[in-house]
Each structure stands twice: as structure tokens, then as C-alpha cells.
N, C-alpha and C positions, 0 to 999 in steps of 0.2 A: 199328727205324726207321732208325737210322744206317746199318746194313748195306744196307738197301734204297736209301737215298739214294746210297750209294757205288756200288752196282750201276747205278743210273740214270745217274749222272755218267759212269761208264765207257762205258755204252752210247751216251750222247749224244756223247761225244768220239770214239768209234769211227765213229759215223754221219757226223759232220762231217769226220773225217779221210779218209773214203772219197772226199771231193771232191779229194783230192790224188793220186789214182792217176796213174801215169806217162802214161796216154793222155789226160790232161786237162791243159790249161794255164790260166794266169791271163790275163784281160784286164789290160793294164797301162795305167793311166790316171794323171792327175795333177791335183792341186788347187793353186791359187795360195795359198789360205788353208786352214788346217786346220779341220775341223769343231770347233765349240765344244761340241756335245752331240749325242747320238743319240736323245734323248728327243723324241718328236714335239711335245709341248706347248711346247717351247722351241727347236725347230729352225727358226729364222727366217732364217738366212743360207743362201746357195746350197749350200755343201758339206755343211752339217749337214742341210738339207732333203733333198738328194739321197740321202745315205746312209741317213737315217731312213726314206725312202720305199722303199728297197730291202730294208730289214730288216722293215718293218711293212706288213701288208696294210691296205687300207681296205675299207669296204663296197663301194665302186666305185672304179675307177681310170681314169686317162687312158691311151690308147694313144699311139703315137708321133705320130699326127696329131691328138691332142687330143680324140678321141672318148671318150665314157663307155663303160666296159666293166665287166661283173660281176667282182668280185674275191672278197672274203670272202662277199659276198651272192651267191647264185646267181640270185636274182630278187627283184623288189619290185613292190608294188602302189601306185599313186597314187590316193588317195581324197579325197572331200570337196573337189572342185574344186581339187586341188593343195595342200590344207592338211595332208594326212596321208600319210605314207609307211610302208608295212609291208615290212620287209626279211626275207627268208627266207635264213638262212645255209646255206652249204655245210657239210659235215662236215670243216672245216679244223682244222689243228693248229698250235700254236706250235712253234718250233724246239726247245723243251724236250720236246715230245711230247704235252703236254696239249691238250685240245680247246678250240677257240675257241667260246665260248658268248656268247649275247646279253648275259649279265651283264658280260662283258669289254668289249663295245662300249659298253654303258650307262656302265660305270665310266670308260672312256676319254673319253667325251663329257662326263660330269659333272666329271671331273678337269680337262678343258680349261676348263670354265666356273667352276671352284671359286675363291672369293675367297681361299682359303688357298694355292692353287697359284700364282696370279699369272701365268698364261700370257699373253704379249702377243698371242696369237692367239685369245683367247676370243670375239672379235667374229664369228668365222666362224659360230658357232652362236647368235648373238644373237636370231634370229627364231624359235627353238624356243620353244614356249609355256612361260612361266615362267623362261626362261633369265636374263633381266635381274634378276628378283627373286632368283634363286639366286646370281647373281654379286655382287649388292650385299649379300648376307647376310640379306635379308629372309625367305627361305625356305630350308629345309634339304634340299629335293629339287627336281628339275626336273619340273614337271607334264607337260611334253610328251614325256618319254622313258619308255617303258613296256616292260618285259621281259614278253613274253607266255609264252614258254617258252624252253628252251635254244637253240632254233634260230630264234626269231621275235622281232623287235624293232619296236615302233611309235614313230614320231617325228611329233609334231603341231606344226604351225607356227602362229604368231600370224596370219599372212597367207600367201597363196600366194607362193612364191619360185621363179621360173621356172628359176633357175640353182642350185637347192639341191644337186643332184647334183654340180655342179662344185665347190661349196664343200667338200663332204665327201670329195672326191677329193684335196684339198690335203694335203701332208705332215702338217700338224698334227692331222688327223683319223685318223692311223694308229692301229690297234687295238693297245693294249698289254695284256699279261697282268696281270690284277689281282693274282695271286699274286706275280708277279715284282716289280711296283712296290712292293707292301707289304713284300716282303722286302728289296729293295735301297734303298728310300727315295730320298734325293737322289743316290745313286750309280747310279741306273738309266740315266742318260744315258751312262755309261761301260760298262755291262753290260746292254744291252737284250735283251729276249726278244720277238721278233715272229713273225708268221706269214707274212711276205713271202717272196719267192723266194730271198733270201740271208740268211745269219746271220753275225754278227760272230765272227771267229776270233782276230784279234789287232789291237792298236792300240799302235804305238810312237810316242809323242808326238813331234811335230816331224819324223818320218821317214816312216812309212807306216801305212796302215790296210788290213787284209785281210779280205775277206768270202769265205765258201764257200757252196756250195749248201745250202739248207735242205731236208733230205730229206723233210720233211713238207708242203712247199708244195703247195697245191691251188687256187690262185687263177687269175688270168688269165695263160695261157701257161705254157710249160715251157722251162727253159734247155736249150740244145743240149748234147749229150753231150760235145762237144769242149772245153767251158768248165767248168773245175772251180772257179773263183773269180774274184774281182776284187781287184786290188791298186791302191790309190790312194796314190801317192807325193805327199809335200808338197814342192812345188818353187816357192817364191815368185817366183823370177826368170824372166822371159819367155825370155831367151836360154838359160837352163839347160834349160828345157822343150824349146826348139827343138833344142838339141844332143842331148838324150836321145832325142828322136824320131828324129833323123837316124842315130843309131848303133843303133837298133832296140830301145831300152829302154822306149819308149812306143808304144801302139797308136793313140792319137787325140791330135791336137794342134790346139787352137784357134789359127788363124793370126793373128799380129799384123798389123794393117793395113799397116804399113810393109813387111812381107814378102810381101804378097799377090801382087804381080806375079811375084815369083821363083817362088813355089809354083805359080802358074797356068801358068807357062811350063815347068815341070818335068814329068816323067812320073808324078808322084805322083797319088794318088786324092784329088781335092779335092771336098768337098761344100759346099753352101751352103743356107741357109734364112733367110727373113726372120724377124726376131725379133718377138715380141709385146711391142714396146717402141717408144715414141715419144720423140723428142728435140725440145725446144721452148724458146722464151724466153717465160716468163710475163710478162704486163704487168699492172701494178697498176691494175685497172679502176676503182678508187675515187678515183684521183688524177689531176688534170689533168697533162698533156694526154691521158692514156691513157683517160679516161672518155669521150672522143669517138671514136666508131666510125670516123670518117674518118681519124683519126690512126693507129688500129690497122691499118686496111686499108692505109694508105700504107706503114707499116713492113714489112708483108708483101710489098708490091710492090717495095720498095727493095732487097731482098736476093736475090741470084742463088743460090738454094739448090742448084740443079743443078750450078753451077760449083764450089761448095764441096765437094759430094759427090765430084766427079771429081778435083779437085786437092788437097784436104786429106784426104779420107777414102779415097782410092784406089778410088773406086767402090763402097765397101762399105756402101751405103745406098740406100734408095728414097725419093724426094721425098714428103713427107707431103701428098698431095692428099686430105685427109680426116683424121679422128682415129682411126678404127678401123683397125687394121692389115690388110693384104691377106689374111692367113691367117684372119681372122675375119669376112670380108665375105660369107659365104654368104647369098644372097637380098638383099643390099644393093647397090644401084647405086653406081657411083663418084661422087665429088663433084668438081665443077669446081674445080681448085686455083687459087691465086693465081699469076699469071704475073709474071715479072720485067719490070717496066715503071717505071723510075725517073722518066720524064716524067709518067706518071699519078700516081705517088706525090707529086711536087712539087705537082701541081694539087690533090690532095686535102689536102695540108698547107696550101696557100694558102686553100682553102675553109674550113678549120678555124681560120684566123687565124694560121697559123705560116709565113708566106711566107719569113721569115728563118730558119726552123728553130727548134731548141731544144736544150737540153742534157739529158742523162739519164745515169743510172748503170745498168749491167748487172752484177749480182752473180753470182759463180760460186764453187763450192767449189774447193779446191786440186786442180788437174788440168792437167798439161801440154798434153794434147790439147785440152781445153776452152779453154785460153788461145789456142792457134793458131786455133781456130774463131772465137772471139769477136773476135780481131784482124781476121779476114776480114770478119765482120759489121760491125765498127766502120768498116772502110773503105767498105763499101757504103753505110752510113747517112750517112757524111760527105758523100757525093756528092749527097744530097738535103737537106743542111743540118742534119742531126741529129748533134750532137757527143756521142760516147759515152765515158764514163769506165768502165773495167773495174775492178771491186772484187773482190778475191780474199780469201776467208776459209776457215779450216778448217771441216770439215763441221758440227761442233756449233754453232758461232757462225753459220754460214751458214743452217742449218735453222731455228734459233731466230728469226733476223731475218726470213726468208721467211715463216714461220708467223705472225709478228706483222704482216706487211705493211709492213716497213721499206723494202725496196728499190723503186726505180722499176720494175725488171725483173730477172728472174733466169733463168739458164741451168740447165735441169734435164731429167731424163728420167723416164719412168714405165714400169715393168715390170708385165706382167700377173701377178696372183696366180692367176688361172684363165682358161681360154680362152673368154671370152664377151665380146661387144661391151659389155655392161653395165659391165664393169670398166674401160673406157676412157671412159665417159660419166658414169655416176652419181657416182663418187668425185671426178672432176675438175671437173665443171660444175654439179652440183646445188647450189642455194643452201644446203641443209642442211649442206654440207661445206666452207663457206668457212673458210679458215684451215688449221690443221695436219691436218685430216682428208683433204685432197687438193685442194680448190678454192682453191689459193693465189693465184690471180689475182683472187679475189673477184668472179667472174662471177656475174651474177644475171639470170635471165629466168624469169618465172612460167610461160610456155608450155612452155619446156624442162623445167622441174620437173615439170609435169603429164604430159608425154610420157614422161619417164623413170620416174615413179611408176607409170604405167599399164603400161609395158613390163616392169617388174620383176615385176609380178604376173600377166602374161599368159603362159600356157603354150603358146599356139599360136605355133609358130616363125615362120610367115609374117607373122602380125600383129606380132610383136615386131620383125621386121626392118623393117617399114614404119615403126613408131614410132621405132626407133633412127635410121633414115635421116632421118626428118623432123627429129628433134632435132639430129642431126649437121649437117645443112645449115644450120639456124638458127645453131648455135654457130659453124660455120666462117665463115659470112657476117659474123657480128658480131666475129670475129677477137679473142678475148680473149688469144690468144697470137700470137707469130710462129711459125708452123708450119714445122718444119724437115724431119725425116726419120724413117723407120723403118730402124734398122740391120739389116744383113745379116750373119749369122754365117757364117764360113768355117772349116771343119775339114779337116785332111788326115788320112787314115786309112791305117794300115799295110796292106800288100798281103796280109798273112796273115789279115786279117779279111774276113768276108763277112756281109752282112745288116745292117750298122750304118747307121743313119740319124740325122740330127740331129732331135731331137724338137721338136714345135711348142711344148710347154710342158716345162720341164726335167725334171719327175718323170714324164713320159710315156715316158722311156727306161729300161726295167728290164733291158736287155741280155739278153732272153730269145730274141730272133731273131738274135743275133750268134753267129757260128761262127768258130772258129779252124781254118784250113786246115793 
């Protein structure tokens, strides 16, 4: 047995080493922060989630435009009015050469839910029948996960979840090898074995992480022959990343806002895409004067958001006339945004009994850019009689205070976990999520709750769009936030690359369409 294991390891090393042929090069990328783990169950930060999603296949995955594509599953059936999914696996293999079986998928999902594993992303599968009982330790198995045979897996839900495929395309639902996890234990995050398009070749802590082509990959897409691997360098300083790109040591650079005009005026290949992210000032809807909708509307009219975008953000954002980002508005008509109108703002404040204005605090986490933004907002609000004190706290203290409802208002942003309008409405505005679950403004509207509940269980896309638009219009009109902007990401790309695009959702870019000239 030892000799067979030795032969297998030699064969695996040889296959992975083939990726280093002289006619292939590496994509050269950079992270500001190093991955903490490559274990999907714990990959919650950007760099960890991205690399974990390159190494591990999911049943389904996102493409660069956020659409669902078949990955480890070649097809699936949706039964019982959206309550049951039957996945039919391709004959895929892990980078170790072993076959991906339905047992591995079931193991991966049960591991994510396990009370012994303590994954912070267990909630992704909370709607699977029996998931919460299993997670709480009341049951030893998950009733809704059934292995039918090596190539077939059934998942039953407590209720229809229209965006279920989006959920299981998240990095945390990456399929791990049961044998590898049982062998490596807690070290799996450093020595992962997945069935994704890339395999871990080396990891020099604090320096770089290198992936090579997985010779067994059979999921969505195939890497171009000119690309043999991906090297991620760990470069915390922005100016270091800029310098390394300029001398040709990096292929893609996220452009710092302060450098945007310089790059736009150069001959470089500059790409842009609106992020699935909204920036806002949450107002404590339970506390006077913010429990008065006239005050909340007045604050929105008092701030010239477009001017801040142009003069503070160098144009790298789109005014938030709505809550759902432009990239997710398929079938949803635009919402009429708040116009900059300080005179109307003063009238509304007067109607609410605040002719002389009032004082308020806006809290922020430590962030130099946030400070500049809030100083601009502070100036605009002062013109309508609202005196703002800016309070800055480190992230932990800030989050705890906001979750408890301590501040009058808070400056924050929200990133999408998955590309669906639901992710910008249900977590942030449903009354069930008041507090640390997402609805930190403590907004409450029973009509909105009903619309969001119905939409989450409606599988008809057109009907969902109608429901979400109706909910969005009510929320926007009631102004629980000062709505600010959707950031735009700018990246500059090496001239030697072809086919690279900024993905709508970060793990939608698997670098399979990228070619090195």
C-alpha cells in the first residue's frame, strides 16, 4: 500500500508540474491581505473566498456576469413547486484523481451545517429540511440531503427558495473531498483538495500563493493553453501594487480612486464595472427625530450626493436612486431618486417641528476616506440647520454599537453575498433582521415584510421583479437611510492579457477565458 501511495503522489506531482511548461505562463495578481484559509467552510474574507472558489467546484457556479452555470452538476431537476432539487453529477474528479461522488457533496454540505465545525456560513443552507435541527445538535443527520447514488443527490427545502442556486454557488458551498478532509483534519485549509479548475501548488506565507491547472477539471469552462497557473502576491501597500504593475510584475491592478484620472488619461487598458455594493448612512428609525419620515426625507434632500461623487470619489460611483444595484435590476424599473433640494429639506424639517434644526451623531469605523466623505455630508446638513458630530471607532466597537442601536446614524456599506435583488432587500429591511442580522436602521413595515416573504418563495422571475420593485419603492419613499451611491470598480489590465473582465460577483471570475499573448 505504501508503494502504491508513493506512485500516486509521483503521478500527481508530475501532472501538476506539466502546468509549468515553458509555453505557458502565470497570471500575476496581487492581494492586499493574505488568505486566512482555503477551506470553503471558513473562507469568509475576499482573498480566502476567491482562492477557495478557484480550487473547489460547486454544484453550480457563477459566470463573469453572475449567471448560474452547471459546474460539478451537469444538470438538475426542480420538483415539488421548488422545494426539491435533484442534481446529476458529471464524472468529475478531484485534483488527487479520485472521483467526485454525491457522497462528497453531501459530506461538504453536512460539514458546513455541523455544530462541531462551527462554520460562520452555515446559514447558507438553513432552509434545507432538518438543517436547523442538525445544526443545533437535535438530530444526527440532515433530513433534506439524500444520496441517491454516486452521481445523484437530492436536496429538499423547508420552503421554496427562489435564489437557492445562488446560495449554493457561494464559495462556502465548494465541494471538498471527504477523504482529504478526514485525512488532513484542521490542516485542510492549508492543503486543500478540490475539483475546481486550479490546484494549490505552493503557499509561502506572507509572500505568495501559486495555483496550477487541475488536470482533471471537468466543470464550467476550460483554461486557455497559454495560462499554466496563477500567482497571487501578497502586497499590502497600495503604492507597492501600483509600482509592481507599472514595471510589468502584475497583470491586473485595482486602480486607487486618487489615481483614477491618471490612468484614464494614459494609454493603459482600463476596465470598469459597477459593484454589487451600496454605501449609505443608516438612520436609527426608532429614535426621535429619525422616527419621523419627514426628517428622513429631508436629510436625503439636504445632501448633494452627485457633487460628492464627482469631487471626493473622483467619479467612481453611481448615485443610489434605488436600493438594488444597476447590475441586478433585470425586469425592475428605475426608482425616482431624491433630488438635491435644501429648500425643500428645510420645509420638511419645519413641518416636523425642527425649524431650528437639531444635533445628531454619525458614527463611522476608522477609515480616512470615510472621514472625508462625512465631512462633506456634515457641511451639507449644516446648511439646513442640522449640526453633525462625527464619531470614529475601531471596527469591533463600531459594529457592536451599531448592532445594539446606540448611534443616531452610521456610515456603512453592504456587499452582495450573491447576485440577487433579494440580498439587498430582505437582510437590510425585513423586520425579522432588525439588529445585527442586517436591518441595523431598525426599519419596520409589515407590507414590505409580506412582499419580501412572497418574493423569496416565488420562482417566477417576472413576478419576483414586480414584488421586489414594489417593496423597494415603499422603502425608498420612507427613507430609512440617507441613500448615497453604488461604487464603481476600476481595474487596469496588462496589455499581454486578453479576455479578462471584471466579474459581477467576485467568485464569478475563474480566469478560464483569460489568455496570455
